[in-house]
C-alpha positions in Angstrom: -5.2 46.7 78.9 -8.7 45.0 77.7 -10.9 43.5 80.6 -12.8 40.4 79.3 -16.3 41.1 80.3 -17.9 39.0 82.8 -20.8 38.4 80.3 -18.4 37.2 77.6 -17.0 34.7 80.2 -20.6 33.9 81.2 -21.1 32.9 77.3 -17.9 31.1 77.3 -18.8 28.7 80.0 -22.5 28.1 78.7 -20.7 27.3 75.2 -17.7 25.0 76.7 -21.5 23.3 78.8 -22.9 22.7 76.0 -20.2 21.4 73.6 -19.5 18.6 76.8 -23.0 17.7 77.2 -22.4 16.8 73.0 -19.7 14.8 73.8 -21.5 13.2 76.7 -24.1 12.2 74.6 -21.9 10.9 72.0 -20.1 8.9 74.5 -23.6 7.7 76.4 -25.2 7.0 72.7 -21.5 4.9 71.5 -21.8 2.9 75.0 -25.1 1.8 74.7 -25.0 0.7 71.0 -21.5 -1.4 72.1 -23.8 -2.7 74.7 -26.8 -4.2 72.7 -23.9 -5.0 70.0 -23.9 -8.9 70.4 -27.9 -8.8 70.3 -27.9 -7.6 66.8 -25.1 -9.2 65.9 -26.5 -12.8 67.5 -30.1 -11.5 66.3 -31.5 -12.4 69.7 -32.0 -10.9 73.3 -30.3 -14.1 74.4 -27.1 -12.9 74.7 -24.2 -12.0 76.9 -24.2 -8.2 77.0 -20.9 -5.9 77.1 -21.1 -3.9 80.0 -18.1 -3.0 81.2 -17.3 -0.6 79.2 -19.9 1.6 82.0 -17.3 1.5 84.4 -15.6 3.8 81.9 -18.2 5.8 80.9 -19.3 6.9 84.3 -15.2 7.5 85.2 -15.2 9.4 82.3 -18.7 11.2 82.9 -17.6 12.4 86.9 -13.9 13.2 85.8 -15.2 15.7 83.5 -17.6 16.9 84.9 -15.6 18.1 87.8 -12.9 19.1 85.7 -15.5 21.4 84.3 -16.4 22.7 87.4 -13.0 23.5 88.3 -12.4 25.4 85.5 -14.9 27.2 85.8 -13.3 28.5 89.2 -9.4 28.5 88.6 -9.5 29.2 84.8 -12.7 30.8 83.7 -11.8 32.4 80.6 -10.4 29.1 79.1 -10.7 28.0 75.9 -14.4 26.6 75.4 -13.4 24.2 73.0 -10.5 22.5 74.1 -12.1 20.6 76.8 -14.8 19.3 75.5 -12.4 18.0 72.1 -10.3 16.3 74.7 -13.4 14.8 76.6 -15.0 13.7 73.1 -11.6 12.2 72.1 -10.6 10.5 75.1 -14.1 8.9 75.6 -14.1 7.6 71.9 -10.7 5.8 73.1 -11.8 4.7 75.8 -14.5 2.7 74.5 -12.3 1.5 71.2 -10.1 0.0 73.8 -13.2 -1.5 75.9 -14.5 -2.8 72.9 -10.8 -4.3 71.9 -10.0 -5.8 75.0 -12.2 -5.1 78.1 -9.0 -5.9 80.8 -7.1 -3.0 78.9 -10.1 -0.6 79.0 -10.1 -0.9 82.6 -6.5 0.0 83.0 -7.5 2.7 80.5 -10.0 4.1 82.9 -7.6 4.0 85.7 -5.1 6.4 83.7 -7.9 8.3 82.8 -8.9 9.1 86.1 -5.5 9.7 87.4 -4.8 12.2 84.1 -7.6 14.4 84.9 -6.6 15.0 88.6 -3.4 15.7 87.2 -5.3 17.9 85.2 -7.0 19.7 88.0 -3.4 20.0 89.8 -1.5 21.5 87.3 -4.5 24.2 86.8 -4.4 25.0 90.3 -1.1 25.6 90.7 -0.3 29.3 90.7 1.8 30.8 88.3 2.8 27.2 86.7 3.7 28.5 83.7 6.7 31.0 84.9 8.0 28.3 86.9 8.6 26.2 84.4 10.2 28.7 82.1 12.6 29.7 85.0 13.0 25.9 85.5 13.2 24.6 81.5 16.9 23.6 82.2 16.5 21.4 85.1 13.3 20.0 83.4 15.0 19.1 80.1 17.7 17.1 82.0 15.5 15.7 83.7 13.4 14.1 80.7 16.7 13.2 78.5 18.3 11.1 82.3 14.9 9.2 82.2 14.7 8.3 78.5 19.0 7.4 79.1 18.0 5.4 82.2 16.1 3.4 80.0 19.1 2.0 78.3 19.8 0.2 81.3 16.9 -0.8 82.8 14.3 -0.5 80.3 11.2 -3.0 79.4 8.5 -3.8 77.4 4.7 -4.0 79.1 3.8 -7.1 76.8 7.2 -8.8 77.9 8.9 -9.2 74.7 9.7 -5.8 72.7 11.7 -2.8 72.6 12.6 -1.4 76.2 11.2 1.5 76.0 9.2 1.8 79.3 10.8 2.3 83.1 8.5 -0.3 85.4 7.4 0.5 88.8 5.5 -3.3 89.6 2.4 -3.3 87.1 2.8 0.5 86.1 4.7 1.4 83.4 5.7 5.0 82.3 7.1 5.7 78.9 10.1 8.6 79.2 9.8 9.5 75.5 6.6 10.8 75.9 7.2 13.0 78.4 10.9 14.2 76.2 8.2 15.3 73.7 6.5 18.1 76.2 9.6 19.2 77.7 11.4 19.8 74.2 8.6 21.7 73.2 8.7 23.7 76.8 12.5 24.4 76.6 12.3 25.4 73.3 9.4 27.7 74.1 11.2 29.1 76.6 14.8 29.6 75.2 13.4 31.0 72.4 11.3 33.6 74.1 14.4 34.8 75.7 16.5 35.6 72.7 16.4 38.7 70.0 15.8 36.6 67.4 15.3 39.3 64.4 19.4 40.0 64.7 20.7 36.4 64.7 21.8 34.9 61.6 20.2 31.7 61.4 23.0 29.2 62.6 23.5 31.4 65.8 19.6 30.2 66.5 20.4 26.7 65.5 23.8 26.2 67.2 22.9 26.1 70.7 19.7 24.3 70.8 20.8 21.7 67.6 23.1 19.8 70.6 20.0 19.7 72.7 18.2 17.9 69.9 21.2 15.7 68.9 21.7 14.2 72.5 17.7 13.6 72.8 17.7 11.5 69.1 21.1 10.2 70.1 19.4 8.3 72.6 16.1 7.6 71.1 17.9 6.0 67.9 20.3 3.8 70.5 16.8 2.7 71.8 15.3 2.4 68.0 12.4 4.5 68.8 12.5 5.6 65.4 8.7 7.5 65.5 9.4 9.5 68.3 12.9 10.4 67.0 11.3 11.5 63.6 8.5 13.2 65.8 11.0 15.2 68.0 13.1 16.5 64.7 9.6 18.3 63.5 9.1 19.5 66.7 12.3 21.4 67.0 11.6 22.6 63.4 8.4 23.5 64.0 9.3 25.4 67.4 12.2 27.1 65.4 9.8 28.5 62.4 7.2 29.7 64.7 9.5 31.5 67.2 11.9 33.0 64.2 9.3 33.0 60.9 11.8 32.3 58.6 11.4 29.7 56.1 15.1 28.8 55.8 14.6 27.1 59.1 11.6 24.9 57.3 14.0 23.8 54.4 16.9 23.0 56.4 15.0 20.8 58.4 13.6 19.1 55.4 16.8 18.4 54.3 17.8 17.0 57.5 14.9 15.0 57.7 15.8 13.7 54.0 19.4 13.3 54.9 18.1 11.0 58.1 15.5 9.3 56.6 18.3 8.0 53.7 20.8 7.4 56.3 18.3 5.6 58.7 17.0 3.5 55.1 20.9 2.3 54.9 21.9 1.7 58.5 18.5 0.0 59.9 16.7 -2.8 59.0 13.7 -1.8 60.7 13.5 1.6 58.8 14.1 -0.3 55.4 11.4 -2.8 56.0 9.0 0.0 57.3 9.9 2.2 54.0 9.9 -1.4 51.7 6.3 -2.0 53.2 4.9 1.1 53.0 5.9 1.5 49.2 4.5 -1.5 48.1 2.7 -3.5 51.0 1.3 -5.8 48.4 4.5 -7.8 47.8 4.6 -9.6 50.9 0.7 -9.0 52.7 0.8 -11.9 55.2 4.8 -10.9 56.4 6.2 -7.5 57.0 3.3 -6.1 55.5 0.4 -7.5 57.5 -0.1 -4.6 59.5 -0.6 -1.9 57.0 -2.5 -4.3 54.9 -5.0 -5.2 57.6 -5.3 -1.9 58.4 -6.5 -0.8 55.0 -8.8 -3.8 55.1 -10.1 -2.3 58.1 -11.2 1.2 56.9 -12.4 -0.7 53.8 -14.8 -2.8 55.7 -15.8 0.3 57.6 -17.2 2.0 53.9 -18.8 5.1 54.2 -20.9 4.8 57.5 -19.2 1.9 59.2 -20.0 -1.6 60.3 -21.4 -0.6 63.9 -19.8 -0.2 67.4 -19.1 -3.7 68.4 -19.8 -5.4 64.9 -17.1 -5.0 62.9 -13.8 -7.0 63.8 -10.6 -4.4 64.2 -9.5 -7.3 66.5 -7.9 -8.8 63.7 -5.8 -5.9 63.1 -2.5 -5.9 65.4 -2.3 -3.9 68.2 -5.4 -2.1 67.4 -5.7 -0.8 70.8 -2.4 1.6 70.1 -0.6 2.0 67.2 -4.1 1.2 64.9 -6.6 2.6 67.2 -7.8 4.8 64.2 -8.1 1.8 61.8 -10.4 0.0 65.0 -12.3 3.5 64.7 -12.8 3.5 61.0 -14.2 0.0 60.5 -16.5 0.2 63.4 -18.0 4.2 62.4 -16.7 4.2 58.4 -15.7 7.3 56.7 -18.6 9.3 58.6 -16.6 8.5 61.7 -13.0 9.2 60.6 -13.8 12.6 59.2 -15.5 13.6 62.3 -12.7 12.5 64.1 -10.4 14.1 62.1 -12.5 17.4 62.3 -11.8 17.7 66.2 -8.7 17.5 65.5 -8.8 20.3 62.9 -10.7 21.9 65.7 -7.7 21.5 68.2 -5.3 23.0 65.4 -7.6 26.3 65.0 -8.3 26.5 68.5 -4.4 26.4 69.7 -3.0 28.8 67.2 -5.9 31.4 68.1 -4.3 31.2 71.7 -1.1 31.3 70.2 -1.9 34.8 68.5 -3.5 36.1 71.8 -0.8 34.9 73.9 0.4 38.0 76.2 4.0 36.8 76.5 5.9 35.1 73.6 6.8 32.3 75.4 3.3 31.6 75.9 2.7 32.0 72.5 5.4 29.3 71.1 4.5 27.4 74.0 0.7 27.4 72.8 1.3 26.5 69.2 4.4 24.3 70.1 2.2 22.0 71.6 -0.6 22.1 69.4 1.8 21.5 66.7 3.1 18.5 68.4 -0.3 16.7 69.0 -1.7 17.3 65.8 1.6 16.0 63.7 2.1 12.7 66.2 -2.0 12.0 64.9 -1.0 12.9 61.3 1.3 10.4 61.3 0.2 7.8 62.8 -3.1 8.1 61.2 -1.2 8.3 58.2 0.8 5.3 58.9 -2.6 3.5 59.3 -3.7 4.8 55.8 -0.4 4.4 54.1 -0.1 7.6 53.4 3.0 7.6 55.6 5.3 5.1 56.6 4.6 3.4 60.0 6.0 5.5 62.7 4.5 3.6 65.9 3.5 6.8 67.8 0.4 6.9 69.7 -2.8 9.0 68.5 -3.1 11.5 71.5 -6.3 10.6 73.6 -7.2 7.9 71.9 -4.5 5.3 71.9 -3.8 2.9 75.3 -1.3 4.1 77.2 -0.7 5.9 80.4 2.4 7.5 79.2 0.6 8.7 76.2 -2.6 10.2 77.9 -0.4 11.1 80.6 1.5 13.9 78.0 -1.7 14.3 75.9 -3.8 15.8 79.0 -0.8 17.8 80.6 -0.4 19.2 76.7 -4.0 20.0 77.0 -3.1 22.0 80.5 -0.7 24.2 79.6 -2.5 25.2 76.5 -5.4 26.3 78.4 -3.2 28.0 81.0 -1.6 29.7 78.0 -4.7 31.6 76.8 -6.0 32.2 80.5 -5.1 35.5 80.9 -6.8 37.2 78.4 -7.6 40.7 80.3 -4.0 41.2 78.7 -2.8 42.5 75.2 -1.2 39.9 73.8 2.7 40.0 73.0 3.9 42.0 70.3 3.7 40.3 67.0 6.0 41.2 64.1 3.8 38.7 61.6 1.2 36.3 62.0 2.8 34.6 58.8 3.9 31.6 60.8 1.2 30.8 62.6 -1.4 31.2 59.2 1.5 29.0 57.3 1.3 26.0 59.9 -2.0 25.8 60.8 -2.7 25.9 57.3 -0.1 22.9 56.7 -1.3 21.1 59.9 -4.9 21.3 58.4 -4.4 20.6 54.8 -2.7 17.2 56.2 -5.7 16.6 58.2 -7.7 17.0 55.0 -4.9 15.2 53.1 -5.6 11.9 55.5 -9.8 12.4 55.0 -9.1 12.1 51.0 -7.1 9.1 51.6 -9.4 7.8 54.0 -12.2 8.3 51.3 -10.0 6.7 48.9 -9.6 3.4 50.8 -13.2 3.4 52.2 -15.3 4.0 49.0 -13.1 4.0 45.8 -11.2 1.0 46.4 -13.3 -1.1 49.0 -14.5 -3.7 46.8 -11.2 -4.5 45.4 -9.8 -4.7 48.8 -12.7 -6.3 50.6 -12.5 -9.3 47.8 -8.8 -10.3 48.6 -8.4 -13.6 49.9 -6.2 -12.4 52.9 -9.5 -10.4 54.4 -10.3 -12.3 57.3 -13.5 -10.1 58.0 -15.0 -12.6 55.1 -15.0 -15.6 57.1 -15.8 -13.7 60.2 -18.8 -12.9 58.9 -19.6 -16.3 57.6 -19.4 -17.6 61.0 -22.5 -15.2 61.8 -24.5 -15.1 58.8 -25.4 -18.3 57.2 -23.8 -18.6 53.6 -26.3 -20.2 50.6 -25.5 -24.0 50.0 -24.3 -25.2 46.6 -26.8 -27.9 44.8 -26.9 -30.0 42.1 -29.2 -29.9 39.0 -31.8 -31.9 41.6 -31.1 -30.0 44.7 -29.2 -32.1 46.0 -26.5 -30.5 48.3 -22.9 -29.9 47.4 -21.6 -27.5 49.7 -24.0 -26.7 52.4 -23.7 -24.5 55.9 -24.5 -25.9 59.2 -24.0 -24.8 63.1 -25.9 -21.9 64.7 -25.2 -18.2 64.2 -21.8 -17.3 65.6 -20.4 -20.6 64.7 -21.7 -21.8 61.5 -19.3 -23.6 59.8 -18.8 -24.9 55.6 -19.7 -28.2 55.0 -18.8 -30.4 52.1 -21.1 -33.2 51.3 -19.3 -34.2 48.1 -15.7 -33.2 48.5 -14.6 -35.2 45.4 -15.9 -32.1 43.6 -14.0 -29.8 45.1 -11.1 -28.7 42.4 -14.5 -27.4 40.7 -17.0 -26.0 43.7 -13.9 -25.2 45.7 -13.6 -24.0 49.4 -14.1 -21.0 51.2 -11.8 -20.6 54.2 -10.5 -17.7 56.5 -7.3 -18.7 56.1 -6.9 -19.9 52.6 -9.6 -17.6 50.9 -11.4 -19.0 48.4 -11.6 -20.6 45.1 -13.6 -22.2 42.6 -17.6 -22.0 42.4 -17.3 -20.7 46.0 -15.7 -17.5 44.7 -17.1 -17.0 41.7 -20.9 -17.0 42.8 -19.3 -15.5 46.4 -21.6 -12.8 45.9 -24.9 -14.8 45.5 -23.5 -17.3 48.5 -22.8 -14.2 50.9 -26.4 -12.5 50.1 -25.0 -9.3 48.2 -26.7 -10.5 45.1 -30.2 -11.7 44.4 -31.5 -9.8 47.4 -33.3 -6.6 47.3 -31.1 -3.3 47.3 -33.3 -2.6 50.5 -32.3 -6.0 52.0 -28.8 -5.6 51.5 -28.4 -2.2 52.8 -30.7 -2.3 55.9 -29.2 -5.6 56.9 -25.7 -3.5 56.5 -26.7 -0.7 58.8 -28.2 -2.6 61.3 -26.4 -5.6 61.5 -23.3 -4.7 59.8 -23.8 -7.6 58.3 -24.8 -9.0 54.8 -28.2 -10.8 54.4 -28.7 -14.4 54.5 -26.7 -16.0 51.5 -28.5 -17.5 48.4 -28.8 -21.0 47.1 -27.2 -21.7 44.0 -28.7 -24.6 41.7 -25.5 -26.0 39.6 -25.8 -28.1 36.2 -24.2 -30.8 37.8 -25.7 -34.4 38.7 -24.7 -35.8 41.4 -25.2 -40.0 40.0 -23.4 -39.1 37.2 -20.7 -36.8 39.0 -20.2 -40.1 41.8 -19.9 -42.7 38.7 -17.2 -40.1 36.7 -15.0 -39.8 39.7 -14.9 -43.5 40.6 -14.2 -44.1 36.7 -11.0 -42.4 37.1 -10.4 -43.0 40.5 -6.8 -43.9 41.2 -5.5 -41.8 37.8 -4.3 -38.8 36.8 -6.6 -37.5 34.7 -10.3 -35.6 33.4 -13.7 -35.9 32.4 -16.0 -33.9 31.5 -19.6 -34.1 30.4 -21.5 -31.8 28.7 -25.6 -31.4 27.4 -24.4 -30.8 24.2 -27.2 -28.8 23.8 -27.6 -26.4 26.2 -23.8 -26.6 27.3 -24.4 -27.5 31.0 -21.8 -29.4 32.7 -23.3 -32.6 33.9 -20.1 -34.0 35.4 -16.7 -32.0 35.5 -13.7 -34.7 37.0 -10.5 -34.2 38.2 -8.1 -37.0 39.6 -6.7 -36.9 42.2 -8.7 -34.4 44.4 -8.7 -33.1 47.5 -11.1 -32.6 50.7 -11.6 -28.8 51.6 -12.2 -30.1 54.8 -8.8 -30.9 55.7 -7.2 -27.7 54.1 -5.5 -26.6 57.5 -4.2 -30.2 58.3 -3.0 -30.8 54.5 -2.4 -27.6 53.1 1.5 -27.6 52.9 1.4 -31.8 51.3 -1.3 -30.5 49.1 0.6 -27.1 47.5 4.1 -29.4 47.3 2.4 -32.4 46.3 3.3 -33.8 42.9 0.2 -34.9 42.2 -0.8 -31.3 41.9 -4.5 -32.3 43.6 -5.4 -28.6 43.7 -5.4 -28.4 40.1 -8.8 -28.4 38.4 -7.1 -30.5 35.2 -10.8 -30.5 33.9 -10.4 -26.9 32.8 -6.9 -25.9 33.7 -4.7 -28.4 32.3 -3.5 -27.7 28.9 -2.8 -31.3 27.2 -1.4 -32.0 23.8 -4.2 -32.7 21.3 -1.9 -34.6 18.7 -4.3 -37.4 16.8 -7.1 -36.6 19.2 -7.5 -34.0 16.5 -9.0 -36.5 14.2 -12.8 -36.2 14.4 -12.3 -32.4 13.7 -10.4 -32.4 10.7 -12.7 -35.9 9.7 -15.7 -33.2 9.5 -13.8 -31.2 7.4 -12.1 -33.6 4.9 -15.9 -35.0 4.4 -17.3 -31.6 3.4 -14.5 -30.3 0.9 -14.3 -32.9 -2.2 -15.1 -35.9 -0.1 -13.0 -38.5 1.4 -10.1 -40.0 -0.6 -10.3 -43.5 -1.2 -9.1 -46.1 1.4 -7.7 -48.9 -1.0 -5.4 -51.4 0.6 -1.8 -49.5 0.0 -3.7 -46.4 1.7 -5.3 -48.2 4.6 -1.8 -49.9 5.6 -0.2 -46.4 5.6 -3.2 -44.5 7.4 -3.3 -47.4 10.1 0.8 -47.9 10.9 0.2 -46.2 14.2 -3.0 -46.5 15.9 -3.8 -46.1 19.8 -6.3 -49.2 19.3 -6.1 -52.0 16.9 -8.6 -51.0 13.9 -11.6 -53.1 14.0 -11.7 -56.4 11.5 -15.0 -57.6 11.6 -16.0 -54.9 9.1 -14.4 -52.9 6.1 -12.4 -50.4 7.8 -13.0 -47.0 6.6 -11.8 -43.2 7.4 -14.0 -43.2 10.3 -12.9 -46.1 12.2 -9.5 -45.2 11.5 -10.1 -42.0 13.2 -11.9 -43.6 15.9 -8.9 -46.1 16.6 -6.5 -43.0 16.9 -4.7 -43.9 13.9 -2.5 -40.3 13.8 -1.2 -41.4 10.0 -5.1 -41.0 9.0 -5.5 -37.8 10.5 -2.1 -36.4 8.5 -3.3 -37.8 4.9 -6.8 -36.0 5.5 -5.0 -32.8 6.4 -2.1 -33.0 3.7 -4.8 -32.0 1.1 -5.9 -28.9 3.0 -3.8 -25.4 3.7 -2.7 -25.1 7.1 -5.6 -21.9 7.1 -8.2 -24.1 6.1 -7.6 -26.4 9.1 -6.6 -23.4 11.4 -10.3 -22.0 10.3 -11.9 -25.5 11.3 -10.3 -25.2 14.8 -11.6 -21.9 15.5 -15.0 -22.9 15.0 -14.9 -25.7 17.4 -13.4 -23.5 20.1 -10.3 -25.1 20.0 -8.2 -22.3 19.8 -9.4 -20.0 22.4 -10.5 -20.1 26.2 -14.0 -21.0 26.9 -16.4 -18.6 29.1 -16.9 -20.3 32.6 -17.4 -18.6 35.8 -14.7 -20.9 37.5 -10.5 -20.0 36.1 -10.3 -21.7 32.8 -6.3 -22.1 31.0 -5.4 -20.3 28.9 -4.1 -21.5 25.2 -0.5 -19.9 25.2 0.3 -18.6 21.9 -0.3 -20.2 19.1 2.8 -21.6 16.8 3.4 -20.1 13.3 1.6 -23.1 11.2 3.1 -23.6 8.0 1.4 -26.5 6.8 -2.0 -28.4 7.8 0.2 -31.3 9.4 1.7 -29.3 11.8 -1.7 -29.0 13.9 -1.4 -32.2 14.8 2.5 -33.3 14.8 2.9 -30.0 17.0 0.6 -31.1 19.6 -1.9 -28.2 19.6 -2.2 -27.9 23.8 -6.0 -27.9 25.1 -7.9 -28.6 27.6 -10.2 -31.3 28.6 -13.3 -28.7 29.0 -12.6 -27.7 25.2 -12.6 -31.3 23.7 -15.9 -31.8 25.4 -17.3 -28.4 24.2 -16.1 -29.1 20.8 -17.4 -32.9 20.7 -20.7 -31.3 21.4 -20.8 -29.4 18.2 -20.6 -33.3 16.4 -23.6 -34.4 18.6 -25.5 -31.1 18.4 -26.1 -30.7 14.7 -23.1 -28.8 14.3 -23.8 -25.8 17.1 -21.3 -25.4 19.7 -22.3 -24.7 23.0 -21.5 -22.3 25.5 -20.3 -24.5 28.6 -22.9 -23.6 31.9 -22.6 -24.4 35.3 -24.8 -22.3 37.5 -28.3 -22.6 36.4 -30.1 -20.6 39.1 -30.3 -19.0 41.9 -33.0 -19.0 45.0 -33.8 -15.9 45.9 -35.7 -15.0 48.5 -38.7 -12.5 46.7 -39.1 -14.7 43.7 -38.1 -18.3 44.2 -35.8 -20.0 41.8 -34.6 -17.5 39.0 -32.9 -18.8 36.0 -29.8 -17.8 35.2 -29.2 -16.1 31.3 -27.3 -18.4 28.8 -25.5 -17.6 25.9 -26.8 -19.7 22.9 -24.8 -21.9 20.9 -22.7 -21.0 17.8 -22.9 -22.4 14.9 -19.3 -24.2 13.4 -17.5 -24.1 10.4 -19.5 -24.3 7.1 -16.9 -26.5 5.5 -17.4 -29.4 7.9 -19.9 -32.4 7.8 -21.1 -33.0 10.9 -23.5 -35.7 10.1 -21.5 -37.8 8.1 -18.7 -37.5 10.6 -20.7 -38.8 13.2 -21.9 -41.7 11.5 -18.2 -42.5 10.4 -17.7 -42.7 14.2 -20.3 -44.3 15.7 -20.2 -47.6 17.6 -22.1 -50.3 16.1 -25.3 -51.1 17.8 -25.1 -48.1 20.0 -26.4 -44.1 19.9 -22.9 -43.2 20.7 -19.8 -42.3 18.8 -16.0 -42.1 19.8 -12.6 -41.9 19.1 -9.3 -42.4 21.1 -6.3 -40.0 20.3 -2.9 -39.7 21.8 -0.6 -37.0 22.3 3.2 -36.7 24.0 4.4 -33.8 26.5 8.0 -33.8 27.2 7.5 -35.3 30.8 4.4 -37.9 30.1 2.3 -39.2 27.4 -1.5 -38.3 27.3 -4.3 -40.5 26.1 -8.3 -38.7 25.3 -11.4 -40.2 24.6 -14.0 -38.4 22.6 -17.6 -39.7 22.5 -21.3 -38.5 22.3 -25.0 -39.6 21.2 -25.7 -39.6 17.9 -29.1 -38.9 16.4 -30.2 -42.0 17.5 -30.5 -41.1 21.3 -33.8 -40.6 22.5 -32.3 -37.5 25.1 -30.9 -34.3 25.4 -27.2 -35.1 23.2 -24.1 -35.4 25.6 -20.9 -35.1 24.8 -17.6 -36.6 26.3 -14.3 -36.1 27.1 -11.5 -38.1 28.8 -8.1 -37.3 29.9 -5.2 -39.3 30.9 -1.7 -38.4 32.1 -0.5 -41.6 30.8 -0.2 -44.0 27.4 -3.0 -45.8 28.4 -5.8 -46.1 25.2 -7.6 -49.2 26.4 -8.5 -47.8 29.7 -9.3 -44.2 28.2 -11.7 -46.4 26.1 -13.3 -48.5 28.9 -13.9 -45.5 31.1 -15.5 -43.1 27.9 -17.9 -46.3 27.1 -18.7 -46.6 30.9 -19.7 -43.2 31.4 -21.5 -43.1 28.0 -23.6 -46.3 29.1 -24.4 -44.8 32.1 -26.0 -42.5 30.7 -28.0 -44.9 28.7 -29.2 -47.1 31.9 -30.3 -43.5 33.4 -34.3 -43.2 33.6 
């Protein structure tokens, strides 16, 4: 018999005191930050501070101080790491619950006080472990009976839910939590009294398997699937610790797999959880909502976290219970999560060390079984939060809200501490330490895997997760940080942010441009330029890296957003929108030299400020108001390709003579009557939308030659633009040149405006530009880089083409075209400035989803005339 020296006991007591001081320091600092977090979030000292949690801190501090004093007197040789670890976890969980819901925090404080009193009662009962061993059958029967009673009298504290609790007034207890502990106690006592080395595996399994079947049957009827899985795992662990036989692990593995497959086939709950686990992105707002929001919370935490009180963990359902780890990860980041996992790892090592040193087999099995049950439960729930495992619905020991869970955790703690309280005796005979080593290694590997998966979501996948439109934290952040404004080229507001910190709202000053500028909404995500320029508008681009890092460190938020100047001219935009009012169509007005989009209109449009009320109507409307027809609508070009065909014909061999017979054939079907005041030419025919004229001009060229020209005008490729642009479908196999007009090449109004710009810009096709400059905090307005224009095919004669298409007495050229789709006809108007224009060259494309060339021409001419009238 070894006597534990008093000096060693004193060292253990001092170590335990120091560790408790560290835990207390963490809790107090965390509480202080939580108190000041409103001032940080609102950047003001004139706020309502959080103080309720100090009730919990004082209760926690006093409770653990008295418990430590009692432990020194009752169990002076107890393991010095166990109580500080439980203190740190329970204090951390208590403050997190207060942060989520102060009322629940008050209730958890009461339960914590009860649990600490209960712990002190347990360690004060002489020979408690011997009593528990002696009455193992009675205790297990009581646990099963209480669980069975919930079938008749079970209730749910929240009102509607599974009846897994027994209610006594306002107090609720969950018998299944107690059942897990009693099962470990029973198995440890039963197996300690058997000579397992001489028994076959079936002889070991038979007596205990009946008990497990009864327990799991009760839980399955209640659909408490998480606890069912946990009990099966605990059963496996206890048998393996006692026998050391790998067959137990293999048999149990197959039994668990069989149970899982059976549950998947029989229970909708299991099937939905498995499917949500395998692919949560299929239904992120439905059955996978919890796990998706949990992953978003972990991603939002990043490496160092948002800071206590500065995140938005409340958007995760049941964050105070099932998803408390996600709440902790969001506000303390990967650093805090790894620290929490390390505490659980410490509990693994200390629990199994006590198991090896225990002076009886009962204590050995009990210490290992209770330690493993706590850690397995932690791995299951944290793994579910991180999508490493399917969701089980169990609680996180010492941290989750709930009296039953907390009481069970502290009871386990008391019993584990008591298994190592008689260290003056030699350890019980040990055939092999292999089961403890293997099992502790598996548990530590599980904890390590959780850390790796946590790093995957919080660091490697954080950016892609946080950019999801179903991330509500973006909308919450927008209420506290002023978002940058979208301005027109004269710095007139288009989309701005108004209000005060904590109640900022996005205002859409010119909603008619919403199909392009888009919206930012916590409910419907982002679209248009609001999405494309989100980095600048949110302050994550354009600001110094140190500023971004400092704001994230101090406030858990990005810096103030940066204003963006667009190329849009609101005067021209308003006139264009008014011109198309009441029509289905689009118009794009470009600076033909720089590619700056001066006006981009899509009709009908929508008002972003009414999304919440009108979303279903907008989505289901046959008029598709959410569609930006200017850049996302694909329409057949047909005879509208005439100007570009004409530029090829004028270069290669000149235009064919236009005698009376040719004129009659070329003008057989035209969108508008051919003018008779002057002698018609090929230009007037193309300008009037005479499709036979275009067909006659293409007949002298190969399909490849025409395709090369259309490629150089950008009509067969997707333009580069900040906002999403429709991609041309696969081009048909062209066997002759006339197919380009007859088959109706699909293009967007933006493509036609760019192609027209090449005619007005001397043969150079510009790259379209929407964002011109950003207003950075340190450098003022900074011009965004633009790409130079591309030269079109040398096999074209732009100057002669523009001359042929020009309107007499004006510095403009124009052309009408028509196309047809299976559902409706379309009308095109293309135009631009000639070399006689004194200002910057412009080009215009107007598209109507109807056969109305007269209106198209009037609309196009009025828009171009508006430019002429501008100062």
